[in-house]
N, C-alpha and C positions, 0 to 999 in steps of 0.2 A: 491225922483223923480229922484234923479242922478242917483243912481243906477239902478233901472227900465230902463230909457234910454240905459243907456250901455248895460244893459244886453239884451234889443231888439236886439240891434246893431249886437250881435253875436251870436244870437238865431232867429229860425224860429217862437217860440211864440208870439202871440199876432200881426201875421199879420192884418192889417185894410184888410174890407171886398173893393173888388176893382170891382168900376164901372165903365162899355165900353161903349159903345154906345149901343148894345143890348146883354147885359150879365149883370149880377153880380156873382163875383168869390171870395168866402167864405169857411171858414174851413168848414169841413164836423167834424158834430155832432154826437152822436151813436142815435138818430131820423131820421139817413141819412141813417141807413144800409139797411135798404128792394129794397129804392130806386137805392143806389149802386150794390147791388147786381143783381137787375133787367137788371140794366144798362149795367154792366160788364161781367156777365153772357151768355157770346157770342162768340163762336169760333172765330171769326177774333177777337176780342181783345185777348181775354187769350192764342191765337196765336200768336198773335203779342207781348205782356207783357210778359218777363220773367219769372216773380216771381207771376204771377199771376197763378192760379189752373184752371182744367177744368175739372167738373165743378165750376163755382165761388158762394158759395154758401153765406147765410145767416151769418153763423159762420166767412166765409172769410171777406165777409166786415165788419164785427163787429170787427173782427181784427186787416184789414186795419185803419179803422176809430181810435183805441185803438191807432195805431202809432202817433197818430200827441200830442200824449201827452210827445214823446222825443223831446227835443231841438232843435235837426239838422235836425228836418224832419216833412212835414206837408203836407196833401194830403187835395187839395180844390173844393169844389163841383163848378160845371159851369153850370148856371143857367139862363136860355132864359128869355126872357119877361114874359113870363106866370107865371115863377118862376116854371118852371121842369125843371128835372135834367138830363144837356144834357151832359155831360163827367163829367171827372176828370183829376188834375193836382194836379201832387206831384212836391215839390221841396224837396233838400237833402245838407245839407253842407256835402261841401267832406274836408275836413280838415281844412285849415285857406287862402288857395287860389282859391276855388271854388265854386258857388253852380249850385249843377247839375237841370235838368226840364225833366221832362216826363208827359204824357197824353196822355189820350183814348176818342173820341167821338163817343158816342151811333149809333150805324145805322141809323134809323131816322132821325138823327139831322145831319148826316153829310153830305160833299159838300156843306154846308151854310154856311163858312166860320168861324166856331164858334171856331173852333183849332186854329186858325193864331189869330183871337181878344182875345182870352185867353190869349195864350201865349206872343202875343206882352203887353198884361195886364201886366202879371203877371212880364215882364222881364221888363218895364216900372219900376215896385216895386224895384224888386230887383236891378238895379242899381243906384237906390236913395239910399235903404237899407245896402248896399254893394257894397260900388263905385268899389274897390279896386279889388275885387274877380272875377276870370272869370265864366261866366254863362256856363254851359255846357248841351247837350246831345248827349243822342248817340241815331244811326240810321241806320238801315239793308239798303246799299246801293240800295238795289230795292225796297224797298218801298219808289216809288215817291210822293207819296204825302205826306209823312212824311219830307220828305230830302227838298222839295219843300216848303212847311210849312215854315220851319226852315228858308230857303233862303230867305223869303217872309220877315220874322220879323228880318233880319239880322245877323243870325249865317253863316258860314265860314265852310265849310267842312274842315278839317286840312289833310285828308287822313290816321289822325292814327289810328289805332282799337282799338275798345273802349274795357273795361272790361267783358263787355260780348258778348257771342259768334257771328261772324259774323254783328256785328254793328263797324259802325266808329262816329269817336268823330266831334261834331258839335260844333262851338265854339262861343262867344260874347268878346271881347278882355274888359278889364274893360276900363272906361271911364277917 
């Protein structure tokens, strides 16, 4: 039991389900592939998230979900009250000092506050699980919806260039 607890402190495997006021956020599994494909195969998403191909196929969704086997990466499904998949949120360990998050919300669900609710729920979990790590996100400065969401949940714009072209680093300091 001790070693399982220790391993979970240094990995993203075994993340618990996150329940917010309106959302259930849980690790994506193979049966979610078609829903992830349908949600993500949208130029507004594939054009904004640099690692997503356009078009985003079922095989791409399966590969994204298969990446959840890695210790340092986890993609979670964001589900509304009806259980419908409305978004995806990813979290990735970056060395020993940081954990990065990224997210996208499907077209029909945008503008309802699901993104900020999901990010706030994940940040709360990450702050408990990794209290000494920075929580970082990268965002294009012109993406006012996303940068506003990040600020709303407590991130600050560092002004530093991200490792992805045209993006800046936003951060929440360790507790």
